[in-house]
C-alpha positions as CSV (number, residue, x, y, z in Angstrom):
1,M,0.5,11.8,-27.5
2,A,4.1,13.0,-27.9
3,Y,5.2,16.1,-26.1
4,T,6.3,18.7,-28.6
5,V,8.5,21.8,-28.6
6,S,9.3,24.4,-31.2
7,D,12.6,23.9,-33.0
8,T,14.7,26.8,-31.9
9,K,18.1,25.3,-32.8
10,Q,19.8,24.3,-36.0
11,P,19.8,20.5,-36.6
12,G,23.0,18.9,-35.5
13,R,24.2,21.9,-33.5
14,R,26.5,21.2,-30.6
15,I,26.7,23.1,-27.3
16,E,29.8,25.1,-26.6
17,N,31.7,22.5,-24.6
18,I,35.0,23.7,-23.1
19,M,37.6,22.1,-20.9
20,T,39.5,24.5,-18.6
21,Q,43.0,23.9,-17.5
22,S,41.7,23.0,-14.1
23,E,39.6,20.1,-15.4
24,S,42.3,19.0,-17.7
25,D,44.8,18.9,-14.8
26,L,42.3,16.9,-12.7
27,A,41.8,14.4,-15.5
28,S,45.5,14.0,-15.9
29,T,45.9,13.5,-12.1
30,A,43.1,10.9,-12.3
31,R,44.9,9.0,-15.1
32,Q,48.1,9.0,-12.9
33,Y,46.5,7.8,-9.7
34,L,43.3,5.9,-10.6
35,P,43.1,2.7,-12.6
36,A,41.8,3.8,-16.1
37,G,41.6,7.3,-14.6
38,T,38.2,6.8,-13.1
39,F,36.3,5.5,-10.0
40,G,35.2,2.6,-12.2
41,N,31.8,4.3,-13.1
42,I,31.6,6.7,-16.0
43,P,34.5,6.0,-18.3
44,E,34.6,9.4,-20.1
45,Q,37.1,12.0,-18.9
46,I,34.6,14.3,-17.2
47,V,34.8,15.8,-13.7
48,I,31.5,16.8,-12.2
49,S,31.9,19.5,-9.6
50,R,28.4,20.3,-8.5
51,G,24.7,19.7,-9.0
52,R,21.4,21.4,-8.2
53,G,17.9,20.3,-9.0
54,A,17.9,18.4,-12.3
55,R,21.3,19.8,-13.5
56,V,25.0,19.2,-13.0
57,W,28.1,21.2,-13.9
58,D,31.5,19.9,-14.7
59,E,34.8,21.4,-13.5
60,S,35.0,23.6,-16.6
61,G,31.5,25.0,-16.0
62,N,29.7,23.1,-18.7
63,E,26.0,22.6,-17.8
64,Y,24.1,19.3,-18.3
65,I,20.6,18.0,-17.6
66,D,21.3,15.1,-15.3
67,Y,19.7,11.8,-16.4
68,L,22.4,9.8,-14.4
69,I,21.4,11.3,-11.0
70,G,24.2,9.5,-9.3
71,S,23.1,6.2,-10.9
72,G,19.7,6.6,-9.3
73,P,19.9,8.0,-5.7
74,M,19.1,11.6,-6.5
75,L,15.4,10.9,-7.2
76,V,14.2,14.2,-5.8
77,G,17.1,16.1,-7.4
78,H,20.4,17.5,-6.2
79,C,20.5,19.8,-3.1
80,H,16.9,19.5,-2.4
81,P,16.3,22.1,0.4
82,E,14.5,19.6,2.7
83,V,17.2,17.0,2.4
84,D,20.0,19.6,2.9
85,A,18.3,21.0,5.9
86,A,17.9,17.5,7.5
87,V,21.6,16.7,6.8
88,D,22.8,20.1,8.1
89,A,20.8,19.6,11.3
90,Q,22.4,16.2,12.0
91,L,26.0,17.3,11.1
92,K,25.9,19.6,14.1
93,N,25.2,16.6,16.3
94,G,27.7,14.1,14.9
95,T,28.1,11.9,11.9
96,T,28.3,8.3,13.1
97,F,28.2,6.4,16.4
98,F,28.2,2.6,15.6
99,A,25.1,2.5,17.7
100,N,21.4,3.0,17.4
101,N,20.4,6.5,16.6
102,P,16.9,8.1,16.4
103,Q,17.1,8.8,12.6
104,G,18.0,5.3,11.7
105,I,15.2,3.9,13.9
106,R,12.6,6.2,12.4
107,L,13.8,5.3,8.9
108,A,13.4,1.6,9.6
109,E,9.9,2.4,10.8
110,A,9.1,4.4,7.6
111,I,10.4,1.5,5.4
112,V,8.2,-1.0,7.2
113,A,5.2,1.3,6.8
114,A,5.9,1.7,3.1
115,V,7.2,-1.6,1.7
116,P,4.7,-4.6,1.6
117,C,7.1,-7.4,2.5
118,A,9.0,-5.4,5.2
119,E,8.4,-6.5,8.8
120,K,12.0,-6.0,10.0
121,V,14.9,-4.0,8.5
122,R,18.7,-4.3,8.6
123,F,20.8,-1.4,7.3
124,V,24.0,-1.7,5.3
125,C,25.9,0.9,3.1
126,S,25.5,-0.3,-0.5
127,G,23.3,-2.3,-2.7
128,T,26.0,-4.8,-3.2
129,E,26.1,-5.5,0.5
130,A,22.3,-5.7,0.7
131,D,22.1,-8.3,-2.1
132,F,25.0,-10.2,-0.6
133,Y,23.4,-10.4,2.9
134,A,20.0,-11.2,1.5
135,M,21.4,-14.2,-0.3
136,R,23.3,-15.3,2.8
137,L,20.2,-14.8,4.9
138,A,18.2,-17.0,2.6
139,R,20.9,-19.7,2.6
140,A,21.0,-19.7,6.4
141,F,17.2,-19.8,6.7
142,R,16.7,-22.6,4.2
143,K,20.0,-24.5,5.1
144,K,20.7,-24.8,1.4
145,D,23.4,-23.3,-0.8
146,K,22.1,-22.6,-4.3
147,I,20.7,-19.3,-5.5
148,L,18.7,-19.0,-8.6
149,K,19.1,-15.7,-10.6
150,F,18.2,-14.6,-14.1
151,E,20.6,-13.9,-16.9
152,G,21.3,-10.2,-17.2
153,G,20.1,-9.4,-13.7
154,Y,22.3,-7.1,-11.7
155,H,22.7,-7.9,-8.0
156,G,25.8,-6.0,-7.0
157,M,29.6,-6.6,-7.2
158,S,29.9,-9.7,-5.0
159,D,31.2,-13.0,-6.4
160,Y,27.6,-14.3,-6.4
161,G,26.2,-11.2,-8.0
162,L,28.7,-11.2,-10.8
163,M,27.4,-14.4,-12.4
164,S,25.9,-14.1,-15.9
165,L,25.3,-10.4,-15.6
166,M,26.8,-9.6,-19.0
167,P,27.8,-13.0,-20.6
168,T,29.2,-12.7,-24.1
169,S,28.4,-16.3,-25.0
170,D,25.2,-18.3,-24.8
171,A,25.9,-20.8,-22.1
172,A,23.3,-23.6,-21.7
173,F,21.0,-22.8,-18.9
174,P,21.3,-23.2,-15.9
175,K,25.1,-23.0,-16.1
176,P,26.4,-19.6,-14.9
177,I,29.2,-17.6,-16.5
178,P,31.5,-15.5,-14.3
179,D,31.7,-11.9,-15.3
180,S,35.1,-11.2,-13.7
181,P,38.4,-12.8,-13.1
182,G,39.1,-13.5,-9.5
183,I,35.8,-15.3,-8.7
184,P,36.4,-18.7,-7.2
185,A,35.4,-21.5,-9.5
186,S,33.4,-23.0,-6.6
187,I,30.9,-20.2,-6.8
188,Q,29.6,-21.6,-10.0
189,D,28.4,-24.6,-8.1
190,D,26.1,-22.4,-6.0
191,I,24.5,-20.2,-8.6
192,V,22.0,-21.4,-11.2
193,V,20.9,-19.0,-14.1
194,L,17.7,-19.0,-16.0
195,P,16.2,-16.7,-18.7
196,F,14.1,-13.8,-17.4
197,N,10.4,-13.9,-18.5
198,D,10.4,-17.6,-19.4
199,T,7.6,-18.5,-17.1
200,D,7.1,-22.2,-18.0
201,F,10.8,-23.0,-17.9
202,V,11.3,-21.3,-14.6
203,R,8.3,-22.9,-12.9
204,R,9.3,-26.4,-14.0
205,F,12.9,-25.9,-12.9
206,I,12.0,-24.6,-9.4
207,R,9.6,-27.5,-8.9
208,E,12.2,-30.0,-9.9
209,H,15.1,-28.5,-8.0
210,H,13.5,-26.8,-5.0
211,D,15.3,-29.2,-2.5
212,E,18.6,-27.6,-3.6
213,L,17.5,-24.0,-3.7
214,A,17.8,-21.5,-0.9
215,A,16.3,-18.6,-2.9
216,V,15.3,-17.0,-6.1
217,I,16.7,-13.4,-6.5
218,V,15.2,-11.2,-9.2
219,E,14.9,-7.6,-10.2
220,P,11.2,-7.3,-10.6
221,F,11.9,-4.9,-13.4
222,Q,15.2,-6.2,-14.9
223,R,17.4,-3.3,-16.0
224,L,15.1,-2.0,-18.8
225,I,13.0,-5.1,-19.2
226,A,9.5,-5.3,-17.8
227,P,8.2,-8.6,-16.5
228,Q,5.7,-10.2,-18.9
229,D,2.2,-10.8,-17.7
230,G,2.1,-13.6,-15.2
231,F,5.9,-14.0,-14.7
232,L,6.2,-12.5,-11.2
233,E,2.9,-14.1,-10.2
234,A,4.3,-17.5,-11.2
235,L,7.5,-16.9,-9.3
236,R,5.6,-16.0,-6.2
237,E,3.3,-19.0,-6.6
238,V,6.0,-21.6,-7.1
239,T,8.4,-20.3,-4.4
240,A,5.5,-20.2,-1.9
241,E,4.5,-23.7,-2.9
242,T,8.0,-25.1,-2.5
243,G,9.3,-23.0,0.4
244,V,12.1,-21.3,-1.6
245,V,12.7,-17.8,-0.4
246,L,11.8,-15.1,-3.0
247,I,14.0,-12.0,-3.0
248,F,13.1,-8.9,-4.9
249,D,16.2,-6.8,-5.6
250,E,14.6,-3.4,-5.3
251,V,17.8,-1.4,-5.0
252,V,16.8,0.4,-8.2
253,T,13.0,0.1,-8.1
254,G,12.4,0.7,-4.4
255,F,10.6,4.0,-3.8
256,R,11.0,4.7,-7.6
257,F,8.2,2.7,-9.2
258,S,5.9,3.6,-6.3
259,Y,6.2,4.6,-2.6
260,G,6.1,0.8,-1.9
261,G,8.4,0.0,-4.7
262,A,8.0,-2.5,-7.6
263,Q,6.3,-5.0,-5.3
264,Q,3.5,-2.5,-4.6
265,Y,3.5,-1.4,-8.3
266,Y,3.1,-5.0,-9.5
267,G,1.1,-6.3,-6.6
268,I,3.5,-9.2,-5.7
269,T,4.9,-9.5,-2.2
270,P,8.3,-11.3,-1.9
271,D,9.7,-12.8,1.3
272,L,12.7,-10.5,1.3
273,C,13.8,-7.4,-0.6
274,T,16.8,-5.2,-0.9
275,L,16.6,-1.4,-1.0
276,G,19.1,1.3,-1.7
277,K,19.7,4.4,-3.9
278,A,16.5,6.5,-3.5
279,C,16.0,5.7,0.2
280,G,19.4,7.0,1.1
281,G,18.9,10.5,-0.3
282,G,22.3,10.5,-2.0
283,F,24.2,9.1,1.0
284,A,25.6,5.6,1.5
285,L,22.6,3.7,2.8
286,A,20.9,0.4,1.8
287,A,18.9,-2.2,3.5
288,V,17.6,-5.8,3.6
289,A,14.0,-6.0,4.6
290,G,11.4,-8.7,4.9
291,R,9.5,-11.3,6.8
292,A,10.2,-11.3,10.6
293,D,10.9,-15.0,10.8
294,I,13.7,-14.8,8.3
295,M,15.0,-11.4,9.5
296,D,15.2,-12.8,13.1
297,L,18.3,-14.8,12.1
298,F,20.0,-11.5,12.7
299,D,18.7,-11.6,16.3
300,R,20.9,-13.7,18.6
301,S,18.1,-13.9,21.2
302,K,15.6,-15.3,18.7
303,T,17.5,-18.1,17.0
304,E,19.7,-21.1,17.8
305,P,23.5,-20.2,18.2
306,D,24.4,-22.1,15.1
307,R,21.8,-20.2,13.0
308,F,22.6,-16.7,14.2
309,M,23.8,-14.6,11.3
310,M,26.3,-11.9,12.2
311,Q,26.3,-8.7,10.3
312,I,28.3,-5.6,11.3
313,G,29.0,-2.4,9.4
314,T,30.9,0.6,10.7
315,L,28.6,3.1,9.0
316,S,25.5,1.1,8.6
317,G,22.4,3.2,9.4
318,N,24.5,6.2,10.3
319,P,22.4,9.2,11.3
320,V,23.5,11.5,8.4
321,A,22.4,9.0,5.7
322,A,19.3,8.1,7.7
323,S,18.4,11.8,8.0
324,A,18.7,12.2,4.2
325,G,16.6,9.1,3.7
326,L,13.9,10.3,6.0
327,A,13.7,13.7,4.3
328,T,13.6,12.0,0.9
329,L,10.7,9.7,1.9
330,N,8.8,12.7,3.3
331,I,9.1,14.4,-0.1
332,L,8.0,11.3,-1.9
333,R,4.8,11.1,0.3
334,Q,3.7,14.5,-0.8
335,P,0.4,14.5,-2.8
336,G,0.9,14.2,-6.6
337,A,4.6,13.4,-6.4
338,Y,4.4,10.1,-8.3
339,E,1.6,11.2,-10.6
340,N,3.8,14.1,-11.8
341,Y,6.9,12.0,-11.9
342,F,5.3,9.3,-14.1
343,D,3.7,12.0,-16.3
344,T,7.2,13.5,-17.0
345,G,8.6,10.1,-17.8
346,R,5.7,9.3,-20.1
347,K,6.1,12.6,-22.0
348,L,9.8,11.9,-22.6
349,M,9.4,8.3,-23.6
350,D,6.5,9.1,-26.1
351,S,8.4,12.0,-27.6
352,L,11.7,10.1,-28.1
353,S,9.8,7.1,-29.6
354,E,8.1,9.4,-32.1
355,M,11.3,11.1,-33.1
356,L,13.0,7.8,-33.7
357,R,10.0,6.6,-35.7
358,R,10.0,9.7,-37.9
359,A,13.8,9.3,-38.4
360,D,13.2,5.7,-39.6
361,L,16.0,4.4,-37.3
362,P,16.0,0.8,-36.3
363,A,15.3,1.7,-32.7
364,Q,12.8,1.4,-29.8
365,V,12.4,3.0,-26.4
366,L,12.6,0.3,-23.8
367,G,11.7,0.6,-20.1
368,A,9.1,2.3,-18.0
369,E,8.5,5.9,-17.0
370,P,11.1,6.1,-14.2
371,I,13.8,4.3,-16.2
372,F,14.2,3.9,-20.0
373,D,16.7,4.0,-22.9
374,V,17.0,3.5,-26.6
375,I,17.8,0.1,-27.9
376,F,18.9,0.2,-31.6
377,H,17.1,-3.0,-32.5
378,R,13.6,-3.4,-34.0
379,E,12.7,-6.9,-32.7
380,K,10.6,-7.3,-29.5
381,I,12.8,-7.6,-26.4
382,K,11.9,-10.2,-23.8
383,N,15.2,-10.9,-22.0
384,Y,18.9,-10.2,-21.8
385,R,19.9,-12.1,-24.9
386,D,17.5,-10.0,-27.0
387,T,19.2,-6.8,-25.8
388,I,22.6,-7.7,-26.9
389,N,21.4,-7.9,-30.5
390,G,21.2,-4.1,-30.5
391,D,23.6,-2.0,-32.5
392,A,26.4,-1.1,-30.0
393,W,28.0,1.4,-32.4
394,M,24.8,3.4,-32.8
395,T,24.2,3.4,-29.0
396,K,27.7,4.7,-28.3
397,Q,27.4,7.4,-31.0
398,F,24.0,8.6,-29.8
399,N,25.2,8.9,-26.2
400,L,28.3,10.8,-27.2
401,L,26.2,13.2,-29.4
402,L,23.9,13.8,-26.5
403,R,26.8,14.5,-24.1
404,D,27.9,17.2,-26.6
405,R,24.3,18.6,-26.4
406,G,24.1,18.9,-22.7
407,I,22.6,15.6,-21.7
408,F,24.4,13.7,-19.0
409,K,23.5,10.0,-18.8
410,G,25.0,6.6,-18.4
411,D,25.6,4.1,-21.1
412,T,22.4,2.1,-20.6
413,K,19.6,4.2,-19.2
414,Y,17.9,7.5,-18.4
415,Y,17.1,7.8,-14.7
416,I,14.2,10.3,-14.4
417,S,14.2,12.6,-11.4
418,M,11.4,14.5,-9.8
419,A,13.3,17.7,-10.3
420,L,12.8,17.8,-14.1
421,G,10.6,20.7,-15.2
422,E,9.2,22.0,-18.4
423,K,12.5,23.8,-19.2
424,E,14.5,20.6,-18.9
425,I,12.0,18.7,-21.0
426,D,12.1,21.3,-23.8
427,Q,15.9,21.3,-23.7
428,T,16.0,17.5,-23.8
429,L,13.7,17.3,-26.8
430,E,15.9,19.8,-28.7
431,A,19.0,17.8,-27.8
432,W,17.3,14.6,-29.0
433,A,16.2,16.1,-32.3
434,S,19.6,17.5,-33.0
435,A,21.4,14.3,-32.0
436,I,19.1,12.1,-34.1
437,D,19.8,14.3,-37.1
438,A,23.6,14.1,-36.4
439,L,23.3,10.3,-35.9
440,R,21.6,9.8,-39.3
441,H,24.4,11.8,-40.9
442,A,27.0,9.6,-39.2
443,I,25.3,6.5,-40.4
444,R,25.3,7.7,-44.0
445,T,29.0,8.7,-43.7
446,R,29.8,5.3,-42.2
447,S,28.1,3.5,-45.1
448,D,29.8,5.5,-47.8
């Protein structure tokens, strides 16, 4: 049942967006000193100056409902009082020590208690680092070089991660395609790429080539694409059978799909996982977690000298980030947190789907309650190659129309936060209705 709201605005109406001289000057300075005038994230010339709850404000004072939430970390909203209090308390006692600290130790304990595969934890500062170290750890454990990933899967910005993330041509599997210049050609020899959700193909390939494979790394929920029935189960079965390490990249899904992450949500336990975003509470914190016998390669006292895997990070597990992570996890453990969160996502997904259906647009809402977006394509989507058949022009236009109507989101997804309330839902539905009306008009104009 779609969530409905009375139409209190004229169709196609824009909010009163302004750009003050201050924001204009900052944007000009950014263009002078930053490549492309950005940090490499959101391309539009917008300068966000503050956030609170489910909303952010730009430097000119324009207010937006935030569906970007820092690309995922702000799961409980901006400036949550419990997170702020924990961070403020730690700031008075120091920010980093390059040594064990109570907050980091307790956060590791909390992660092990929450995440099914986690027996030991090693902290880093970003999801890219976590994925990079997880792949290296698997190679060291298996004494093999090749990593199997899935086309369209995002595993950070390392040379290994940037293989067949967004290929523009259909290479024959399992050949990888580099997504960036500057990646050594030799990396292509150590990455194999298969289609997500093709259970039979993947099972056969792993059985035939397991002697070459160190690991399979997979987003259990790939970007916006859910695993088909039996796919994750087959991955777990065949990797366990062959001894190949199974890595779940849960930088996005960890603590978002459930308190134990996507592995708890789907009931599949990998050998290793990577975590980030939500468990750092908005600070630079990520982690590799998993089976003790694999994680012990980080422990010089428990492995042979030639198998010890060094990992050092100046800010890894720093007490400020760990304090924010502990406070966030405490909020997530509160009764009803996930039930309410999924209910909000479901209301939004159902309502947007119904609006698009009534508008007779070639579109579908793809994803799950915590993460979803519109794909302007009618055919069923199973993997990455299906997603690129969507209408890119319509996607861009719709996102721009929503920005004009006070919806702040990235190019490819809505991240739902627990801070969203009825007022934000109502305002979002009004913005969607107005933007869909304006998009239909733009389509007619383009066709004339």
